[in-house]
N, C-alpha and C positions, 0 to 999 in steps of 0.2 A: 482455545487457551491462549492467553497473552504471553508472549515471551518476556523474560526479564530485560532490562536494558544492558546488561551484561553480555547476554546472549546475542541480542541484536548488533552489537557493535562490529564484530567480525563480518557480518553479512552486508554492511553498509559500504556503500562505495565513498570516495574522498568527498565529493560534493555533499552528500547526505550526512557525513561526519561533522563537515563544517557548519552545516545548517543545524544540527543537533546542538552543537556547542553554542552556537548564536542564540538559539531559542532557549536554552536552559542556563547558561553560564554567562552571557554578555552583560546582562543587567546587574546581577550581583557583583560581578567582577569590577565594572564601573563604579558601583556604588562603594566598594571597598576602596579602590584607588582614590576616589574623591574624599573619602573619609580620612584617608592616610594623609592625603596632600593638606586638607584642612587642619589635621592634628599637628603635622610638622611646621605648617606656618604659624599656627598659634604657639606652638613651643618656641620656634625662633624669635617671634616678636616679644615674647614674654621672658625668655632667658638670655637673650643676646646682652653683651655688656654695653651699657649706656655711654654716649660720648658726653664729655664736658667741654663746653667752649670756654677756654681760658681767656680769649681776647676777641672781641668784634669791633673792628675799626672801620670807620666810615671815611672814605676820601671824598671831600666835597669840591665840586668845580674842577676836577682833574681826572683825567684817565690814564691808567697806566696799561702798558702793553704787558703781554703775557709773561715775559721774562722777567720784567722789574717785578710784577705782582707776585711771581713765584719766588723770587729772590727776597723781597720784603716779608713774605709769608714764612719762609725758611729761617730768616734772621730771627723774627719775632718767636718763632716755634722753638729755636735754639736757646734764645734769651729766657723764656718761660718754661722751658723744660717740657713742651708738648710734644708727644710722641706720634701725632698725626692719627692715631686710631681710637684711643679712648680720650685723649685730651688734644684740642685742636685749637687752631688760630684761624680766624676767618677775616679778611679784609675785603671790603666792598668798595668798589670805585665807581658806583653807578648814581651817586647823589649830586644833584645839580641844584644849587640855590636860586639861580635865574631860570625860572620856568618859561618854557615856550607857550605862547597864548592858546595854542591848538589842544593843549593837554587839558583834560577834563579833571576838574577839582575832586569829584567823586571818587575817580580812579585813584588819585593820589592819596586821598584818605584811606581807601580800602587797602592799599598797597602798605601804607605806612601802619595801619592797624593790624595787619597780618603779620607784621615783623615784630610785634611785642610780645 
C-alpha cells in the first residue's frame, strides 16, 4: 500500500525533503514569481505618471560643463515651474554645426530621426 505524502514527510531526511520540494514545487513557484513580475511591470508602465517636457533646448557649437548645465537647467526649471518629476526641462549641448569628415551621414540621419 502507498503511504500518503503527509505520512512520508516525517520519515524523510533533509536531503530527501529538499529534493521533494524541488520536484513538486520549484516549477510552479518560478512560474508564479515570473507571472507576478510581469504583472507588476505592466502595471508600473501603464499606471505611472507621464512626464511632460516643458523645454528642450539645444546648445549648438558649445559645450557646457556639468555645473553650468545643472545651473542653467535649474534656472529654466524655476522660470517655467518644472518640478523635475512630472514636468521637466532638458538642455542638450551635444549639437555641432561643423561636422567632422569622419562622421557618417547615415548615423547623423538616424540620430536626428530618433530624436523627433
